[in-house]
C-alpha positions as CSV (number, residue, x, y, z in Angstrom):
1,M,4.3,-33.4,-3.5
2,P,6.6,-31.9,-0.5
3,L,10.1,-33.1,0.3
4,S,10.5,-36.2,2.2
5,P,10.3,-36.1,6.0
6,P,14.1,-35.5,7.4
7,T,15.5,-38.7,8.5
8,S,17.1,-36.9,11.6
9,R,16.4,-34.4,13.8
10,R,17.6,-31.1,12.6
11,A,17.9,-27.4,13.8
12,L,17.5,-24.2,11.5
13,K,20.8,-22.3,11.4
14,H,20.5,-20.2,8.1
15,T,17.9,-18.6,6.0
16,R,18.5,-17.2,2.6
17,A,15.2,-15.8,1.1
18,I,15.0,-14.4,-2.6
19,Q,12.0,-12.4,-3.6
20,I,11.4,-11.2,-7.2
21,E,8.5,-8.9,-8.2
22,A,7.7,-7.8,-11.6
23,F,5.8,-4.6,-12.3
24,A,4.3,-2.9,-15.5
25,R,5.3,0.6,-15.7
26,D,3.1,3.4,-17.1
27,D,5.7,4.3,-19.8
28,G,5.6,0.8,-21.0
29,L,8.8,-0.5,-19.2
30,W,8.9,-3.2,-16.6
31,D,10.9,-3.1,-13.4
32,I,11.9,-6.6,-12.1
33,D,12.7,-6.0,-8.4
34,A,14.9,-8.8,-6.6
35,R,15.7,-8.8,-2.8
36,I,18.1,-11.7,-1.4
37,T,18.3,-11.9,2.6
38,D,20.7,-14.2,4.6
39,I,19.9,-14.4,8.4
40,K,21.5,-16.9,10.9
41,T,19.8,-18.2,14.0
42,R,22.6,-17.6,16.2
43,D,25.1,-14.7,16.6
44,A,27.7,-14.7,14.0
45,T,31.3,-13.2,14.7
46,L,32.8,-11.5,11.4
47,A,35.9,-9.5,11.2
48,S,33.7,-6.5,11.2
49,G,31.8,-7.2,14.6
50,V,29.3,-9.7,15.9
51,R,26.1,-10.0,13.9
52,P,23.4,-10.6,16.4
53,A,21.0,-13.9,15.7
54,G,18.1,-12.8,13.3
55,M,19.8,-9.7,11.9
56,P,20.5,-9.8,8.2
57,M,24.1,-10.9,7.3
58,H,23.0,-9.6,3.7
59,D,20.0,-7.5,2.5
60,L,20.9,-6.6,-1.1
61,S,18.2,-5.5,-3.8
62,L,18.5,-5.1,-7.3
63,R,16.1,-3.5,-9.6
64,L,16.4,-4.2,-13.7
65,T,14.3,-1.8,-15.6
66,I,13.5,-3.6,-19.1
67,D,11.6,-3.0,-22.3
68,T,9.3,-5.6,-23.8
69,R,12.1,-7.0,-25.6
70,L,13.9,-7.7,-22.3
71,T,16.7,-5.5,-23.1
72,I,17.9,-3.7,-19.6
73,V,17.4,0.0,-20.0
74,D,18.5,0.8,-16.2
75,A,20.1,-1.0,-13.5
76,E,20.2,-0.1,-9.7
77,A,21.5,-2.1,-6.7
78,V,21.5,-1.1,-2.9
79,S,22.8,-3.0,-0.2
80,D,20.9,-2.4,3.2
81,A,22.9,-5.2,5.5
82,V,26.5,-6.4,4.5
83,P,29.1,-8.2,6.5
84,Y,31.8,-5.3,5.7
85,P,29.8,-1.9,6.0
86,G,31.5,1.0,4.1
87,Y,33.1,-1.6,1.6
88,C,30.2,-4.3,0.3
89,N,27.8,-1.5,0.0
90,T,30.0,0.8,-2.2
91,I,29.6,-1.7,-5.4
92,G,25.9,-1.0,-6.5
93,P,26.9,1.8,-9.1
94,A,28.7,-0.9,-10.9
95,Y,25.5,-2.9,-12.0
96,K,24.9,0.0,-14.4
97,H,27.1,-2.2,-16.7
98,L,24.2,-4.2,-17.2
99,V,22.4,-1.6,-19.1
100,G,22.2,-2.6,-22.7
101,L,22.2,-6.2,-22.0
102,N,19.3,-8.3,-23.2
103,L,18.2,-11.2,-20.7
104,L,17.4,-13.8,-23.6
105,K,20.8,-13.1,-25.4
106,G,23.9,-14.5,-23.8
107,F,23.0,-12.4,-20.4
108,R,24.5,-14.8,-18.0
109,Q,27.8,-15.0,-19.7
110,E,27.8,-11.0,-20.2
111,L,27.0,-10.8,-16.6
112,K,29.8,-13.0,-15.3
113,Q,32.3,-11.2,-17.7
114,R,31.3,-7.7,-16.3
115,L,30.4,-8.3,-12.7
116,S,32.2,-11.7,-11.4
117,G,35.2,-11.6,-8.5
118,I,36.2,-8.2,-7.8
119,D,34.1,-6.3,-10.1
120,G,30.9,-7.1,-8.2
121,C,29.1,-8.5,-5.3
122,T,29.0,-12.3,-5.2
123,H,25.4,-12.3,-4.0
124,L,24.0,-9.5,-6.2
125,T,25.7,-11.2,-9.5
126,E,24.1,-14.5,-8.2
127,L,20.9,-12.9,-7.7
128,A,20.9,-11.3,-11.2
129,Q,21.3,-14.8,-13.0
130,I,17.9,-15.6,-12.0
131,L,16.2,-12.6,-13.4
132,P,15.6,-13.8,-17.1
133,T,13.4,-16.5,-16.2
134,A,11.5,-14.4,-13.6
135,A,11.0,-11.8,-16.4
136,I,9.6,-14.7,-18.8
137,Q,7.1,-15.5,-16.1
138,A,6.3,-12.0,-15.7
139,F,5.6,-11.5,-19.5
140,A,3.9,-14.8,-20.2
141,G,0.2,-13.6,-21.0
142,E,1.0,-10.1,-20.7
143,V,3.9,-9.2,-23.1
144,F,4.3,-12.5,-24.7
145,A,1.2,-14.2,-26.6
146,S,-0.8,-16.6,-24.6
147,T,1.2,-19.9,-24.1
148,S,-1.7,-22.1,-26.0
149,D,-0.5,-24.4,-28.6
150,G,-1.9,-21.8,-31.3
151,T,-5.5,-23.1,-31.6
152,G,-8.7,-20.7,-31.4
153,S,-8.0,-17.2,-31.8
154,N,-4.1,-17.6,-32.3
155,E,-4.7,-20.4,-35.2
156,Q,-3.0,-18.0,-38.1
157,S,0.1,-17.9,-35.9
158,N,2.9,-19.7,-37.2
159,Q,5.1,-18.9,-34.5
160,K,6.1,-21.7,-32.0
161,P,5.2,-21.0,-28.2
162,F,8.1,-19.4,-26.5
163,Q,8.3,-21.9,-23.9
164,L,8.8,-25.1,-26.0
165,D,12.2,-26.8,-26.3
166,R,13.4,-24.8,-23.1
167,C,13.0,-27.3,-20.4
168,H,12.9,-31.1,-19.9
169,A,9.1,-31.3,-19.8
170,L,8.2,-29.0,-22.8
171,R,10.6,-30.8,-25.2
172,T,8.7,-31.1,-28.7
173,D,9.5,-34.6,-29.0
174,G,8.4,-35.3,-25.8
175,A,4.8,-36.4,-24.3
176,A,3.9,-33.3,-22.9
177,V,4.2,-31.4,-25.9
178,A,2.2,-34.1,-27.9
179,E,-0.5,-33.9,-25.3
180,Y,-0.8,-30.1,-24.5
181,Y,1.0,-28.7,-28.1
182,P,0.0,-31.1,-30.4
183,R,0.5,-28.7,-33.3
184,W,4.1,-28.6,-32.4
185,A,4.8,-32.3,-31.7
186,V,7.7,-33.9,-33.3
187,K,8.3,-37.6,-33.4
188,P,11.3,-38.6,-31.2
189,A,14.7,-39.2,-32.8
190,G,15.2,-42.4,-34.1
191,S,11.6,-43.5,-34.0
192,Q,10.1,-45.7,-36.4
193,T,7.6,-44.8,-38.8
194,S,5.3,-47.7,-40.4
């Protein structure tokens, strides 16, 4: 279902685009490449000069190389378009501080501790925050076992599917799990048993 129609006429002023791609490498590692762009529909006057309409205000890229346990083994950041050339685009090497972190174990907290404020680029750090779920999507069915409920060839597995209890829809005491993952369904807290 799309968003509801706008209730008033409107004019596009700004577009932020985020693109994330995941690549399996020949050496067994994975690259998660992320890019963020900000583009205005009008000329923007900055302290550093005028940025013409349609030219990126930001064009920033971040690559995390991870192993199959989601541990970062390398990181690279580049800034191809920035509002303050010669300043914004010098922070890339700081993103090497992500090496050694695991995307599933306190990543966002560690990211903020290491690269927030003057220690990083607001936009690159913001972009990095969404990479854990992108990596999980890339790994689903490739690195992580199938997202089935454990029936069929996985019947001997006693490991709960990774995605359960990680979002509103897939709570183990909810209707979706009862329907699609019945083996892992639990009765809602406070429910009566007869």
